[in-house]
Phi, psi and omega in degrees: 000134180262120176247129179247134177229131185231136176240123181242139175242137177175205183247140172255140178215151182284134180275107184271338187281126180295323188287321177288332174290322175294322181296315178303304184299318178303310178298323178295310182302323179295334178300332188251334180208150177248019177283097185300326181298310183297317179304310180295323172297310182300311177304316182290318183263346185235350188294336177290339180262004185269135169238111180260140173253139176242133180260126164256100183297134178250331181202142176228147168222161184192171183209146171252122180244137171256121179234152180247000000 
């Protein structure tokens, strides 16, 4: 079994632009469903309660472990 582990160091900031938040949520939702009516309903009713965070990586480290 191969196990990968990644640790990321950086800065987290709040996404303040409403259009960027909508874009992020739309693309995330499309990964799980292609139901346009569901997507539109969620954007209309739930988008105001969404908080998106943006990670700006400064350093990453990782490892690959082989286990049997």
